[in-house]
Each structure stands twice: as C-alpha cells, then as structure tokens.
VEXDREN-2710 file (C-alpha; in Angstrom, 1 decimal):
% VEXDREN-2710
k/r/px/py/pz
1/UNK/116.7/17.8/79.4
2/UNK/115.5/20.8/77.7
3/UNK/112.8/22.4/80.6
4/UNK/110.9/25.1/78.5
5/UNK/109.6/25.2/74.7
6/UNK/109.3/28.9/73.9
7/UNK/109.6/31.9/75.6
8/UNK/107.3/34.7/75.7
9/UNK/108.8/37.9/77.0
10/UNK/108.3/41.4/77.3
11/UNK/110.8/43.2/75.7
12/UNK/111.2/45.6/79.0
13/UNK/112.9/42.4/80.6
14/UNK/116.3/43.7/79.0
15/UNK/116.2/46.6/81.3
16/UNK/116.9/44.1/84.6
17/UNK/120.1/42.3/85.1
18/UNK/117.8/39.1/85.6
19/UNK/116.4/39.8/82.1
20/UNK/119.6/39.4/80.9
21/UNK/120.8/36.3/82.8
22/UNK/118.0/34.8/81.3
23/UNK/118.3/35.6/77.6
24/UNK/121.3/34.5/77.9
25/UNK/120.9/31.0/79.5
26/UNK/118.1/30.4/77.4
27/UNK/119.2/32.0/74.1
28/UNK/118.6/28.9/72.1
29/UNK/115.0/28.9/72.2
30/UNK/112.5/30.9/70.1
31/UNK/111.7/34.5/72.5
32/UNK/108.5/35.5/71.2
33/UNK/108.2/39.2/72.4
34/UNK/104.8/40.1/73.7
35/UNK/102.8/43.1/75.0
36/UNK/101.8/41.8/78.5
37/UNK/102.8/38.8/80.8
38/UNK/99.0/39.0/81.9
39/UNK/97.7/38.4/78.5
40/UNK/99.0/36.1/75.9
41/UNK/96.1/36.1/73.3
42/UNK/98.7/33.3/71.6
43/UNK/98.1/31.3/74.4
44/UNK/94.6/32.2/75.4
45/UNK/93.1/30.9/72.4
46/UNK/94.7/27.5/72.1
47/UNK/92.4/24.7/73.5
48/UNK/92.3/23.0/76.6
49/UNK/94.4/19.8/75.5
50/UNK/97.1/22.1/75.1
51/UNK/97.5/23.3/78.5
52/UNK/99.8/21.1/79.9
53/UNK/102.3/21.9/77.1
54/UNK/101.9/25.5/77.6
55/UNK/102.8/25.2/80.8
56/UNK/106.5/24.5/79.5
57/UNK/106.9/28.1/78.3
58/UNK/108.5/30.1/80.1
59/UNK/106.9/33.7/80.5
60/UNK/109.0/36.8/81.5
61/UNK/107.7/39.9/82.2
62/UNK/107.6/42.9/85.1
63/UNK/105.0/43.1/87.8
64/UNK/103.5/47.0/87.1
65/UNK/101.8/47.6/90.8
66/UNK/103.5/46.6/94.1
67/UNK/100.2/46.1/96.2
68/UNK/101.1/43.4/99.0
69/UNK/98.7/42.3/101.9
70/UNK/99.9/41.0/105.3
71/UNK/99.1/37.6/105.8
72/UNK/100.4/36.2/108.8
73/UNK/99.0/33.0/108.7
74/UNK/101.7/31.9/106.3
75/UNK/103.9/34.5/105.2
76/UNK/104.7/38.3/106.1
77/UNK/102.8/39.3/102.9
78/UNK/100.3/38.0/100.5
79/UNK/100.5/38.8/96.5
80/UNK/97.4/39.5/95.3
81/UNK/95.2/37.1/94.7
82/UNK/93.8/37.4/90.7
83/UNK/92.7/33.9/89.5
84/UNK/89.9/32.1/90.5
85/UNK/89.3/28.4/89.1
86/UNK/92.6/28.2/88.4
87/UNK/93.7/24.7/86.9
88/UNK/97.5/25.8/86.7
89/UNK/98.9/22.4/88.3
90/UNK/100.9/24.3/90.4
91/UNK/102.3/21.7/92.8
92/UNK/104.0/24.7/95.2
93/UNK/100.4/26.5/95.5
94/UNK/99.0/26.5/98.8
95/UNK/95.6/28.5/97.4
96/UNK/92.2/26.8/97.1
97/UNK/91.8/27.2/93.3
98/UNK/89.3/24.8/92.7
END
C-alpha cells in the first residue's frame, strides 16, 4: 500500500542523514523541489475538495527557528502554535484547532 502520492522537499534536506534516508526510501515517487515547506503555492491554490488528497503528500523541510516554550501540562516543551482554524484532520493533535 502506497502511503504518499508525491514528495515536496526543500533541496537542503539532502545535507541531513534523515533527508538522504527519506530520499532513498521514497525514490519511486515524484520529488518536487520547493523553496519553503511552510509555503507551497501550488497546494494553496487547490480547491478545498482536494484537501484529503493533499494530506497524502509528504512534505520535507528544515526548521529555520527553534523557539520552544515550556509547557508542563502535556509535555516538557511546546512547539510554537502557528495555525488557527486548522482543519488538518490530524488524529494525534491535542490542540483545539476549530
């Protein structure tokens, strides 16, 4: 069973061991270079009905900032919250994103 349709990636990921491993693991998929994993215009322009399919794309990039905030409620640290009104359908998400 194939989990992903395409891989969107920042070219610098090949400078990291994990990036090289992912490149090898998903070598049979189309690889589409992008400038930033936070902004992919061709995905932003797609209609909402494509959302489910877009969730099946793998997006690989590198984090440019590392600001973490202490969060003793559920973990040691909390990654900065950057989305509001998120409808990403992530089963593991504990944030209220409605």
